[in-house]
PDB file as gemmi writes it, atoms N, CA and C in Angstrom:
CRYST1    1.000    1.000    1.000  90.00  90.00  90.00 P 1                      
ATOM      1  N   MET A   1      18.355  -6.573 -77.474  1.00  0.00           N  
ATOM      2  CA  MET A   1      18.847  -6.856 -76.150  1.00  0.00           C  
ATOM      3  C   MET A   1      19.887  -7.968 -76.174  1.00  0.00           C  
ATOM      4  N   SER A   2      19.649  -9.027 -76.986  1.00  0.00           N  
ATOM      5  CA  SER A   2      20.611 -10.129 -77.038  1.00  0.00           C  
ATOM      6  C   SER A   2      21.912  -9.690 -77.703  1.00  0.00           C  
ATOM      7  N   PHE A   3      21.850  -8.762 -78.680  1.00  0.00           N  
ATOM      8  CA  PHE A   3      23.072  -8.245 -79.309  1.00  0.00           C  
ATOM      9  C   PHE A   3      23.934  -7.528 -78.279  1.00  0.00           C  
ATOM     10  N   TYR A   4      23.299  -6.777 -77.385  1.00  0.00           N  
ATOM     11  CA  TYR A   4      24.005  -6.072 -76.320  1.00  0.00           C  
ATOM     12  C   TYR A   4      24.690  -7.071 -75.382  1.00  0.00           C  
ATOM     13  N   LEU A   5      24.019  -8.156 -75.024  1.00  0.00           N  
ATOM     14  CA  LEU A   5      24.598  -9.172 -74.148  1.00  0.00           C  
ATOM     15  C   LEU A   5      25.762  -9.897 -74.818  1.00  0.00           C  
ATOM     16  N   ILE A   6      25.628 -10.196 -76.105  1.00  0.00           N  
ATOM     17  CA  ILE A   6      26.710 -10.867 -76.842  1.00  0.00           C  
ATOM     18  C   ILE A   6      27.928  -9.955 -76.922  1.00  0.00           C  
ATOM     19  N   ARG A   7      27.713  -8.686 -77.201  1.00  0.00           N  
ATOM     20  CA  ARG A   7      28.830  -7.727 -77.245  1.00  0.00           C  
ATOM     21  C   ARG A   7      29.510  -7.606 -75.889  1.00  0.00           C  
ATOM     22  N   ARG A   8      28.722  -7.569 -74.845  1.00  0.00           N  
ATOM     23  CA  ARG A   8      29.271  -7.441 -73.500  1.00  0.00           C  
ATOM     24  C   ARG A   8      30.058  -8.700 -73.118  1.00  0.00           C  
ATOM     25  N   LEU A   9      29.535  -9.871 -73.462  1.00  0.00           N  
ATOM     26  CA  LEU A   9      30.228 -11.125 -73.194  1.00  0.00           C  
ATOM     27  C   LEU A   9      31.535 -11.213 -73.981  1.00  0.00           C  
ATOM     28  N   ALA A  10      31.505 -10.795 -75.238  1.00  0.00           N  
ATOM     29  CA  ALA A  10      32.718 -10.788 -76.054  1.00  0.00           C  
ATOM     30  C   ALA A  10      33.751  -9.826 -75.474  1.00  0.00           C  
ATOM     31  N   PHE A  11      33.311  -8.690 -74.993  1.00  0.00           N  
ATOM     32  CA  PHE A  11      34.196  -7.710 -74.379  1.00  0.00           C  
ATOM     33  C   PHE A  11      34.854  -8.285 -73.129  1.00  0.00           C  
ATOM     34  N   ILE A  12      34.068  -8.956 -72.291  1.00  0.00           N  
ATOM     35  CA  ILE A  12      34.593  -9.553 -71.061  1.00  0.00           C  
ATOM     36  C   ILE A  12      35.584 -10.658 -71.376  1.00  0.00           C  
ATOM     37  N   LEU A  13      35.267 -11.518 -72.336  1.00  0.00           N  
ATOM     38  CA  LEU A  13      36.174 -12.596 -72.721  1.00  0.00           C  
ATOM     39  C   LEU A  13      37.483 -12.055 -73.298  1.00  0.00           C  
ATOM     40  N   PHE A  14      37.398 -11.009 -74.111  1.00  0.00           N  
ATOM     41  CA  PHE A  14      38.592 -10.419 -74.706  1.00  0.00           C  
ATOM     42  C   PHE A  14      39.529  -9.868 -73.633  1.00  0.00           C  
ATOM     43  N   PHE A  15      39.000  -9.103 -72.690  1.00  0.00           N  
ATOM     44  CA  PHE A  15      39.852  -8.508 -71.668  1.00  0.00           C  
ATOM     45  C   PHE A  15      40.332  -9.504 -70.627  1.00  0.00           C  
ATOM     46  N   SER A  16      39.562 -10.531 -70.349  1.00  0.00           N  
ATOM     47  CA  SER A  16      40.062 -11.564 -69.438  1.00  0.00           C  
ATOM     48  C   SER A  16      41.197 -12.343 -70.091  1.00  0.00           C  
ATOM     49  N   GLY A  17      41.110 -12.605 -71.388  1.00  0.00           N  
ATOM     50  CA  GLY A  17      42.222 -13.238 -72.106  1.00  0.00           C  
ATOM     51  C   GLY A  17      43.441 -12.342 -72.153  1.00  0.00           C  
ATOM     52  N   LEU A  18      43.211 -11.055 -72.314  1.00  0.00           N  
ATOM     53  CA  LEU A  18      44.307 -10.092 -72.324  1.00  0.00           C  
ATOM     54  C   LEU A  18      45.007 -10.043 -70.978  1.00  0.00           C  
ATOM     55  N   LEU A  19      44.239 -10.073 -69.894  1.00  0.00           N  
ATOM     56  CA  LEU A  19      44.836 -10.062 -68.557  1.00  0.00           C  
ATOM     57  C   LEU A  19      45.634 -11.329 -68.288  1.00  0.00           C  
ATOM     58  N   CYS A  20      45.161 -12.461 -68.748  1.00  0.00           N  
ATOM     59  CA  CYS A  20      45.879 -13.727 -68.535  1.00  0.00           C  
ATOM     60  C   CYS A  20      47.233 -13.712 -69.229  1.00  0.00           C  
ATOM     61  N   THR A  21      47.293 -13.167 -70.416  1.00  0.00           N  
ATOM     62  CA  THR A  21      48.578 -13.127 -71.129  1.00  0.00           C  
ATOM     63  C   THR A  21      49.475 -12.024 -70.602  1.00  0.00           C  
ATOM     64  N   ALA A  22      48.896 -10.953 -70.054  1.00  0.00           N  
ATOM     65  CA  ALA A  22      49.708  -9.848 -69.549  1.00  0.00           C  
ATOM     66  C   ALA A  22      50.458 -10.238 -68.290  1.00  0.00           C  
ATOM     67  N   PHE A  23      49.908 -11.124 -67.471  1.00  0.00           N  
ATOM     68  CA  PHE A  23      50.537 -11.509 -66.224  1.00  0.00           C  
ATOM     69  C   PHE A  23      51.277 -12.832 -66.316  1.00  0.00           C  
ATOM     70  N   ALA A  24      51.452 -13.351 -67.507  1.00  0.00           N  
ATOM     71  CA  ALA A  24      52.170 -14.613 -67.677  1.00  0.00           C  
ATOM     72  C   ALA A  24      53.654 -14.397 -67.437  1.00  0.00           C  
ATOM     73  N   GLN A  25      54.333 -15.394 -66.918  1.00  0.00           N  
ATOM     74  CA  GLN A  25      55.764 -15.317 -66.654  1.00  0.00           C  
ATOM     75  C   GLN A  25      56.536 -15.390 -67.965  1.00  0.00           C  
ATOM     76  N   PRO A  26      57.650 -14.674 -68.057  1.00  0.00           N  
ATOM     77  CA  PRO A  26      58.466 -14.781 -69.273  1.00  0.00           C  
ATOM     78  C   PRO A  26      59.096 -16.165 -69.357  1.00  0.00           C  
ATOM     79  N   ASP A  27      59.384 -16.584 -70.563  1.00  0.00           N  
ATOM     80  CA  ASP A  27      59.976 -17.894 -70.790  1.00  0.00           C  
ATOM     81  C   ASP A  27      61.480 -17.798 -70.566  1.00  0.00           C  
ATOM     82  N   ASN A  28      61.929 -18.221 -69.392  1.00  0.00           N  
ATOM     83  CA  ASN A  28      63.350 -18.186 -69.046  1.00  0.00           C  
ATOM     84  C   ASN A  28      63.935 -19.576 -69.154  1.00  0.00           C  
ATOM     85  N   ASP A  29      65.151 -19.643 -69.638  1.00  0.00           N  
ATOM     86  CA  ASP A  29      65.851 -20.924 -69.711  1.00  0.00           C  
ATOM     87  C   ASP A  29      66.834 -20.958 -68.552  1.00  0.00           C  
ATOM     88  N   PHE A  30      66.453 -21.626 -67.461  1.00  0.00           N  
ATOM     89  CA  PHE A  30      67.282 -21.661 -66.275  1.00  0.00           C  
ATOM     90  C   PHE A  30      68.393 -22.693 -66.371  1.00  0.00           C  
ATOM     91  N   SER A  31      68.416 -23.447 -67.456  1.00  0.00           N  
ATOM     92  CA  SER A  31      69.468 -24.451 -67.597  1.00  0.00           C  
ATOM     93  C   SER A  31      70.804 -23.815 -67.974  1.00  0.00           C  
ATOM     94  N   LYS A  32      70.766 -22.579 -68.467  1.00  0.00           N  
ATOM     95  CA  LYS A  32      72.008 -21.887 -68.800  1.00  0.00           C  
ATOM     96  C   LYS A  32      72.683 -21.424 -67.518  1.00  0.00           C  
ATOM     97  N   LYS A  33      73.948 -21.681 -67.408  1.00  0.00           N  
ATOM     98  CA  LYS A  33      74.711 -21.224 -66.248  1.00  0.00           C  
ATOM     99  C   LYS A  33      75.217 -19.819 -66.522  1.00  0.00           C  
ATOM    100  N   TYR A  34      75.030 -18.935 -65.549  1.00  0.00           N  
ATOM    101  CA  TYR A  34      75.518 -17.565 -65.662  1.00  0.00           C  
ATOM    102  C   TYR A  34      76.786 -17.450 -64.845  1.00  0.00           C  
ATOM    103  N   THR A  35      77.842 -16.986 -65.454  1.00  0.00           N  
ATOM    104  CA  THR A  35      79.091 -16.788 -64.733  1.00  0.00           C  
ATOM    105  C   THR A  35      79.284 -15.296 -64.497  1.00  0.00           C  
ATOM    106  N   LYS A  36      79.700 -14.974 -63.293  1.00  0.00           N  
ATOM    107  CA  LYS A  36      79.941 -13.581 -62.936  1.00  0.00           C  
ATOM    108  C   LYS A  36      81.236 -13.121 -63.600  1.00  0.00           C  
ATOM    109  N   PRO A  37      81.297 -11.879 -64.042  1.00  0.00           N  
ATOM    110  CA  PRO A  37      82.519 -11.373 -64.670  1.00  0.00           C  
ATOM    111  C   PRO A  37      83.552 -10.885 -63.652  1.00  0.00           C  
ATOM    112  N   TYR A  38      83.426 -11.303 -62.394  1.00  0.00           N  
ATOM    113  CA  TYR A  38      84.355 -10.866 -61.355  1.00  0.00           C  
ATOM    114  C   TYR A  38      84.513 -11.972 -60.327  1.00  0.00           C  
ATOM    115  N   ARG A  39      85.547 -11.831 -59.492  1.00  0.00           N  
ATOM    116  CA  ARG A  39      85.780 -12.720 -58.354  1.00  0.00           C  
ATOM    117  C   ARG A  39      86.161 -11.869 -57.163  1.00  0.00           C  
ATOM    118  N   ILE A  40      85.683 -12.257 -55.987  1.00  0.00           N  
ATOM    119  CA  ILE A  40      86.040 -11.566 -54.755  1.00  0.00           C  
ATOM    120  C   ILE A  40      86.846 -12.543 -53.914  1.00  0.00           C  
ATOM    121  N   LEU A  41      88.085 -12.167 -53.624  1.00  0.00           N  
ATOM    122  CA  LEU A  41      89.000 -13.006 -52.863  1.00  0.00           C  
ATOM    123  C   LEU A  41      89.260 -12.354 -51.515  1.00  0.00           C  
ATOM    124  N   THR A  42      89.175 -13.141 -50.441  1.00  0.00           N  
ATOM    125  CA  THR A  42      89.446 -12.609 -49.111  1.00  0.00           C  
ATOM    126  C   THR A  42      90.601 -13.368 -48.484  1.00  0.00           C  
ATOM    127  N   ALA A  43      91.439 -12.621 -47.785  1.00  0.00           N  
ATOM    128  CA  ALA A  43      92.548 -13.193 -47.023  1.00  0.00           C  
ATOM    129  C   ALA A  43      92.624 -12.411 -45.725  1.00  0.00           C  
ATOM    130  N   GLY A  44      91.945 -12.930 -44.697  1.00  0.00           N  
ATOM    131  CA  GLY A  44      91.869 -12.186 -43.445  1.00  0.00           C  
ATOM    132  C   GLY A  44      91.014 -10.949 -43.636  1.00  0.00           C  
ATOM    133  N   LYS A  45      91.567  -9.785 -43.346  1.00  0.00           N  
ATOM    134  CA  LYS A  45      90.840  -8.520 -43.507  1.00  0.00           C  
ATOM    135  C   LYS A  45      91.125  -7.857 -44.854  1.00  0.00           C  
ATOM    136  N   GLN A  46      91.926  -8.490 -45.694  1.00  0.00           N  
ATOM    137  CA  GLN A  46      92.233  -7.928 -47.006  1.00  0.00           C  
ATOM    138  C   GLN A  46      91.309  -8.557 -48.048  1.00  0.00           C  
ATOM    139  N   VAL A  47      90.690  -7.714 -48.862  1.00  0.00           N  
ATOM    140  CA  VAL A  47      89.747  -8.158 -49.880  1.00  0.00           C  
ATOM    141  C   VAL A  47      90.254  -7.683 -51.234  1.00  0.00           C  
ATOM    142  N   THR A  48      90.259  -8.588 -52.217  1.00  0.00           N  
ATOM    143  CA  THR A  48      90.661  -8.250 -53.574  1.00  0.00           C  
ATOM    144  C   THR A  48      89.511  -8.588 -54.516  1.00  0.00           C  
ATOM    145  N   VAL A  49      89.180  -7.643 -55.367  1.00  0.00           N  
ATOM    146  CA  VAL A  49      88.144  -7.848 -56.383  1.00  0.00           C  
ATOM    147  C   VAL A  49      88.850  -7.864 -57.720  1.00  0.00           C  
ATOM    148  N   LYS A  50      88.715  -8.984 -58.440  1.00  0.00           N  
ATOM    149  CA  LYS A  50      89.304  -9.108 -59.776  1.00  0.00           C  
ATOM    150  C   LYS A  50      88.172  -9.272 -60.768  1.00  0.00           C  
ATOM    151  N   SER A  51      88.270  -8.545 -61.865  1.00  0.00           N  
ATOM    152  CA  SER A  51      87.202  -8.558 -62.851  1.00  0.00           C  
ATOM    153  C   SER A  51      87.769  -8.752 -64.247  1.00  0.00           C  
ATOM    154  N   THR A  52      86.945  -9.320 -65.128  1.00  0.00           N  
ATOM    155  CA  THR A  52      87.349  -9.450 -66.529  1.00  0.00           C  
ATOM    156  C   THR A  52      87.133  -8.136 -67.276  1.00  0.00           C  
ATOM    157  N   GLU A  53      86.353  -7.238 -66.695  1.00  0.00           N  
ATOM    158  CA  GLU A  53      86.114  -5.913 -67.264  1.00  0.00           C  
ATOM    159  C   GLU A  53      86.625  -4.863 -66.282  1.00  0.00           C  
ATOM    160  N   ASP A  54      86.797  -3.655 -66.750  1.00  0.00           N  
ATOM    161  CA  ASP A  54      87.233  -2.584 -65.854  1.00  0.00           C  
ATOM    162  C   ASP A  54      86.135  -2.252 -64.851  1.00  0.00           C  
ATOM    163  N   ILE A  55      86.552  -2.017 -63.605  1.00  0.00           N  
ATOM    164  CA  ILE A  55      85.634  -1.648 -62.534  1.00  0.00           C  
ATOM    165  C   ILE A  55      85.481  -0.129 -62.554  1.00  0.00           C  
ATOM    166  N   LYS A  56      84.244   0.352 -62.692  1.00  0.00           N  
ATOM    167  CA  LYS A  56      83.999   1.788 -62.655  1.00  0.00           C  
ATOM    168  C   LYS A  56      83.972   2.300 -61.222  1.00  0.00           C  
ATOM    169  N   SER A  57      83.215   1.615 -60.367  1.00  0.00           N  
ATOM    170  CA  SER A  57      83.116   2.052 -58.970  1.00  0.00           C  
ATOM    171  C   SER A  57      82.862   0.838 -58.086  1.00  0.00           C  
ATOM    172  N   ILE A  58      83.178   1.017 -56.809  1.00  0.00           N  
ATOM    173  CA  ILE A  58      82.971  -0.033 -55.822  1.00  0.00           C  
ATOM    174  C   ILE A  58      82.475   0.606 -54.538  1.00  0.00           C  
ATOM    175  N   MET A  59      81.529  -0.062 -53.893  1.00  0.00           N  
ATOM    176  CA  MET A  59      81.027   0.415 -52.613  1.00  0.00           C  
ATOM    177  C   MET A  59      80.900  -0.798 -51.697  1.00  0.00           C  
ATOM    178  N   VAL A  60      81.355  -0.649 -50.454  1.00  0.00           N  
ATOM    179  CA  VAL A  60      81.302  -1.717 -49.459  1.00  0.00           C  
ATOM    180  C   VAL A  60      80.640  -1.151 -48.217  1.00  0.00           C  
ATOM    181  N   TRP A  61      79.660  -1.918 -47.680  1.00  0.00           N  
ATOM    182  CA  TRP A  61      79.018  -1.508 -46.448  1.00  0.00           C  
ATOM    183  C   TRP A  61      78.808  -2.714 -45.550  1.00  0.00           C  
ATOM    184  N   THR A  62      78.653  -2.439 -44.257  1.00  0.00           N  
ATOM    185  CA  THR A  62      78.502  -3.500 -43.270  1.00  0.00           C  
ATOM    186  C   THR A  62      77.066  -3.998 -43.257  1.00  0.00           C  
ATOM    187  N   SER A  63      76.852  -5.095 -42.546  1.00  0.00           N  
ATOM    188  CA  SER A  63      75.498  -5.639 -42.438  1.00  0.00           C  
ATOM    189  C   SER A  63      74.588  -4.718 -41.626  1.00  0.00           C  
ATOM    190  N   SER A  64      75.170  -3.847 -40.815  1.00  0.00           N  
ATOM    191  CA  SER A  64      74.360  -2.883 -40.063  1.00  0.00           C  
ATOM    192  C   SER A  64      74.102  -1.602 -40.857  1.00  0.00           C  
ATOM    193  N   GLY A  65      74.641  -1.512 -42.064  1.00  0.00           N  
ATOM    194  CA  GLY A  65      74.339  -0.386 -42.946  1.00  0.00           C  
ATOM    195  C   GLY A  65      75.370   0.715 -42.997  1.00  0.00           C  
ATOM    196  N   HIS A  66      76.507   0.569 -42.322  1.00  0.00           N  
ATOM    197  CA  HIS A  66      77.544   1.605 -42.347  1.00  0.00           C  
ATOM    198  C   HIS A  66      78.422   1.430 -43.585  1.00  0.00           C  
ATOM    199  N   ARG A  67      78.519   2.477 -44.347  1.00  0.00           N  
ATOM    200  CA  ARG A  67      79.344   2.452 -45.553  1.00  0.00           C  
ATOM    201  C   ARG A  67      80.799   2.622 -45.142  1.00  0.00           C  
ATOM    202  N   ILE A  68      81.653   1.705 -45.579  1.00  0.00           N  
ATOM    203  CA  ILE A  68      83.064   1.803 -45.191  1.00  0.00           C  
ATOM    204  C   ILE A  68      83.962   2.147 -46.377  1.00  0.00           C  
ATOM    205  N   ILE A  69      83.543   1.827 -47.593  1.00  0.00           N  
ATOM    206  CA  ILE A  69      84.336   2.181 -48.778  1.00  0.00           C  
ATOM    207  C   ILE A  69      83.388   2.619 -49.877  1.00  0.00           C  
ATOM    208  N   GLU A  70      83.722   3.733 -50.507  1.00  0.00           N  
ATOM    209  CA  GLU A  70      83.036   4.158 -51.721  1.00  0.00           C  
ATOM    210  C   GLU A  70      84.088   4.783 -52.628  1.00  0.00           C  
ATOM    211  N   GLN A  71      84.463   4.048 -53.640  1.00  0.00           N  
ATOM    212  CA  GLN A  71      85.504   4.500 -54.555  1.00  0.00           C  
ATOM    213  C   GLN A  71      84.914   4.594 -55.954  1.00  0.00           C  
ATOM    214  N   LYS A  72      84.920   5.793 -56.515  1.00  0.00           N  
ATOM    215  CA  LYS A  72      84.425   6.005 -57.876  1.00  0.00           C  
ATOM    216  C   LYS A  72      85.613   6.157 -58.810  1.00  0.00           C  
ATOM    217  N   GLU A  73      85.376   5.916 -60.065  1.00  0.00           N  
ATOM    218  CA  GLU A  73      86.384   6.046 -61.121  1.00  0.00           C  
ATOM    219  C   GLU A  73      87.619   5.203 -60.816  1.00  0.00           C  
ATOM    220  N   VAL A  74      87.424   3.933 -60.519  1.00  0.00           N  
ATOM    221  CA  VAL A  74      88.538   3.022 -60.275  1.00  0.00           C  
ATOM    222  C   VAL A  74      89.273   2.761 -61.578  1.00  0.00           C  
ATOM    223  N   ASN A  75      88.530   2.434 -62.647  1.00  0.00           N  
ATOM    224  CA  ASN A  75      89.077   2.208 -63.993  1.00  0.00           C  
ATOM    225  C   ASN A  75      90.244   1.224 -63.999  1.00  0.00           C  
ATOM    226  N   ALA A  76      90.072   0.115 -63.314  1.00  0.00           N  
ATOM    227  CA  ALA A  76      91.078  -0.944 -63.295  1.00  0.00           C  
ATOM    228  C   ALA A  76      90.345  -2.279 -63.217  1.00  0.00           C  
ATOM    229  N   SER A  77      91.035  -3.336 -63.561  1.00  0.00           N  
ATOM    230  CA  SER A  77      90.390  -4.650 -63.521  1.00  0.00           C  
ATOM    231  C   SER A  77      90.570  -5.332 -62.168  1.00  0.00           C  
ATOM    232  N   SER A  78      91.321  -4.712 -61.255  1.00  0.00           N  
ATOM    233  CA  SER A  78      91.538  -5.274 -59.934  1.00  0.00           C  
ATOM    234  C   SER A  78      91.525  -4.148 -58.904  1.00  0.00           C  
ATOM    235  N   TYR A  79      90.981  -4.453 -57.730  1.00  0.00           N  
ATOM    236  CA  TYR A  79      90.932  -3.460 -56.655  1.00  0.00           C  
ATOM    237  C   TYR A  79      91.113  -4.195 -55.336  1.00  0.00           C  
ATOM    238  N   THR A  80      92.053  -3.736 -54.505  1.00  0.00           N  
ATOM    239  CA  THR A  80      92.337  -4.350 -53.215  1.00  0.00           C  
ATOM    240  C   THR A  80      92.126  -3.319 -52.115  1.00  0.00           C  
ATOM    241  N   PHE A  81      91.485  -3.763 -51.033  1.00  0.00           N  
ATOM    242  CA  PHE A  81      91.283  -2.882 -49.885  1.00  0.00           C  
ATOM    243  C   PHE A  81      91.352  -3.701 -48.609  1.00  0.00           C  
ATOM    244  N   ARG A  82      91.549  -2.993 -47.499  1.00  0.00           N  
ATOM    245  CA  ARG A  82      91.646  -3.619 -46.187  1.00  0.00           C  
ATOM    246  C   ARG A  82      90.481  -3.136 -45.342  1.00  0.00           C  
ATOM    247  N   ILE A  83      89.842  -4.043 -44.624  1.00  0.00           N  
ATOM    248  CA  ILE A  83      88.695  -3.717 -43.780  1.00  0.00           C  
ATOM    249  C   ILE A  83      89.190  -3.440 -42.371  1.00  0.00           C  
ATOM    250  N   ASN A  84      88.819  -2.265 -41.847  1.00  0.00           N  
ATOM    251  CA  ASN A  84      89.255  -1.845 -40.513  1.00  0.00           C  
ATOM    252  C   ASN A  84      88.114  -1.829 -39.514  1.00  0.00           C  
ATOM    253  N   VAL A  85      87.072  -2.593 -39.766  1.00  0.00           N  
ATOM    254  CA  VAL A  85      85.892  -2.623 -38.903  1.00  0.00           C  
ATOM    255  C   VAL A  85      85.772  -4.021 -38.316  1.00  0.00           C  
ATOM    256  N   ASN A  86      85.337  -4.125 -37.076  1.00  0.00           N  
ATOM    257  CA  ASN A  86      85.218  -5.422 -36.413  1.00  0.00           C  
ATOM    258  C   ASN A  86      83.864  -6.067 -36.681  1.00  0.00           C  
ATOM    259  N   GLU A  87      83.514  -6.231 -37.913  1.00  0.00           N  
ATOM    260  CA  GLU A  87      82.310  -6.965 -38.304  1.00  0.00           C  
ATOM    261  C   GLU A  87      82.727  -8.061 -39.268  1.00  0.00           C  
ATOM    262  N   ARG A  88      81.856  -9.051 -39.462  1.00  0.00           N  
ATOM    263  CA  ARG A  88      82.220 -10.195 -40.301  1.00  0.00           C  
ATOM    264  C   ARG A  88      81.465 -10.252 -41.616  1.00  0.00           C  
ATOM    265  N   ILE A  89      80.310  -9.638 -41.697  1.00  0.00           N  
ATOM    266  CA  ILE A  89      79.470  -9.701 -42.889  1.00  0.00           C  
ATOM    267  C   ILE A  89      79.470  -8.331 -43.568  1.00  0.00           C  
ATOM    268  N   PHE A  90      79.728  -8.336 -44.879  1.00  0.00           N  
ATOM    269  CA  PHE A  90      79.774  -7.104 -45.660  1.00  0.00           C  
ATOM    270  C   PHE A  90      79.041  -7.317 -46.975  1.00  0.00           C  
ATOM    271  N   PHE A  91      78.654  -6.222 -47.573  1.00  0.00           N  
ATOM    272  CA  PHE A  91      78.045  -6.239 -48.901  1.00  0.00           C  
ATOM    273  C   PHE A  91      78.915  -5.420 -49.831  1.00  0.00           C  
ATOM    274  N   VAL A  92      79.122  -5.942 -51.030  1.00  0.00           N  
ATOM    275  CA  VAL A  92      79.954  -5.278 -52.026  1.00  0.00           C  
ATOM    276  C   VAL A  92      79.095  -5.009 -53.250  1.00  0.00           C  
ATOM    277  N   MET A  93      79.111  -3.761 -53.724  1.00  0.00           N  
ATOM    278  CA  MET A  93      78.441  -3.420 -54.969  1.00  0.00           C  
ATOM    279  C   MET A  93      79.493  -2.956 -55.965  1.00  0.00           C  
ATOM    280  N   LEU A  94      79.542  -3.627 -57.101  1.00  0.00           N  
ATOM    281  CA  LEU A  94      80.473  -3.277 -58.164  1.00  0.00           C  
ATOM    282  C   LEU A  94      79.699  -2.693 -59.326  1.00  0.00           C  
ATOM    283  N   GLU A  95      80.249  -1.672 -59.938  1.00  0.00           N  
ATOM    284  CA  GLU A  95      79.714  -1.172 -61.196  1.00  0.00           C  
ATOM    285  C   GLU A  95      80.814  -1.326 -62.220  1.00  0.00           C  
ATOM    286  N   LEU A  96      80.544  -2.118 -63.241  1.00  0.00           N  
ATOM    287  CA  LEU A  96      81.529  -2.377 -64.284  1.00  0.00           C  
ATOM    288  C   LEU A  96      81.247  -1.499 -65.488  1.00  0.00           C  
ATOM    289  N   LYS A  97      82.166  -1.525 -66.437  1.00  0.00           N  
ATOM    290  CA  LYS A  97      81.957  -0.767 -67.675  1.00  0.00           C  
ATOM    291  C   LYS A  97      80.651  -1.201 -68.310  1.00  0.00           C  
ATOM    292  N   GLY A  98      79.959  -0.289 -68.926  1.00  0.00           N  
ATOM    293  CA  GLY A  98      78.671  -0.592 -69.526  1.00  0.00           C  
ATOM    294  C   GLY A  98      77.542  -0.492 -68.518  1.00  0.00           C  
ATOM    295  N   ASP A  99      77.806   0.121 -67.360  1.00  0.00           N  
ATOM    296  CA  ASP A  99      76.807   0.337 -66.301  1.00  0.00           C  
ATOM    297  C   ASP A  99      76.172  -0.954 -65.806  1.00  0.00           C  
ATOM    298  N   LYS A 100      76.944  -2.033 -65.749  1.00  0.00           N  
ATOM    299  CA  LYS A 100      76.461  -3.289 -65.182  1.00  0.00           C  
ATOM    300  C   LYS A 100      76.780  -3.282 -63.698  1.00  0.00           C  
ATOM    301  N   ARG A 101      75.760  -3.517 -62.853  1.00  0.00           N  
ATOM    302  CA  ARG A 101      75.946  -3.502 -61.406  1.00  0.00           C  
ATOM    303  C   ARG A 101      75.725  -4.896 -60.840  1.00  0.00           C  
ATOM    304  N   PHE A 102      76.576  -5.231 -59.872  1.00  0.00           N  
ATOM    305  CA  PHE A 102      76.497  -6.518 -59.195  1.00  0.00           C  
ATOM    306  C   PHE A 102      76.631  -6.274 -57.701  1.00  0.00           C  
ATOM    307  N   THR A 103      75.838  -6.972 -56.912  1.00  0.00           N  
ATOM    308  CA  THR A 103      75.917  -6.877 -55.453  1.00  0.00           C  
ATOM    309  C   THR A 103      76.120  -8.273 -54.896  1.00  0.00           C  
ATOM    310  N   GLU A 104      77.014  -8.366 -53.924  1.00  0.00           N  
ATOM    311  CA  GLU A 104      77.311  -9.676 -53.333  1.00  0.00           C  
ATOM    312  C   GLU A 104      77.566  -9.526 -51.851  1.00  0.00           C  
ATOM    313  N   LYS A 105      77.167 -10.527 -51.110  1.00  0.00           N  
ATOM    314  CA  LYS A 105      77.405 -10.585 -49.668  1.00  0.00           C  
ATOM    315  C   LYS A 105      78.680 -11.411 -49.436  1.00  0.00           C  
ATOM    316  N   ILE A 106      79.600 -10.855 -48.626  1.00  0.00           N  
ATOM    317  CA  ILE A 106      80.834 -11.573 -48.349  1.00  0.00           C  
ATOM    318  C   ILE A 106      81.036 -11.640 -46.833  1.00  0.00           C  
ATOM    319  N   GLY A 107      81.868 -12.566 -46.422  1.00  0.00           N  
ATOM    320  CA  GLY A 107      82.246 -12.690 -45.025  1.00  0.00           C  
ATOM    321  C   GLY A 107      83.744 -12.663 -44.894  1.00  0.00           C  
ATOM    322  N   VAL A 108      84.236 -12.017 -43.867  1.00  0.00           N  
ATOM    323  CA  VAL A 108      85.682 -11.968 -43.593  1.00  0.00           C  
ATOM    324  C   VAL A 108      85.912 -12.405 -42.162  1.00  0.00           C  
ATOM    325  N   GLN A 109      87.130 -12.806 -41.880  1.00  0.00           N  
ATOM    326  CA  GLN A 109      87.480 -13.255 -40.525  1.00  0.00           C  
ATOM    327  C   GLN A 109      88.179 -12.184 -39.754  1.00  0.00           C  
TER     328      GLN A 109                                                      
END                                                                             
């Protein structure tokens, strides 16, 4: 009977230790600064996206969820567009070469 209890206790300790390590946070070094490979420049209603890599696609939508631009196969390091909607807050999603995606919130006047 005591062998059964020892085995059961060892089993419980093993799996509780396993659960503690499974839910541990990864060791991230937040002291490293991450720089975005693109810049978004606004001048009134004109928006320019400049990137160090080629832009595969770009999508822009309003804060209310209306998609205003969706351009695929841009294949350029710069893309300029004009906003024809009377809203101030927009979201931009860029897909760069290598399937890297970035989303950013921008404001225009």
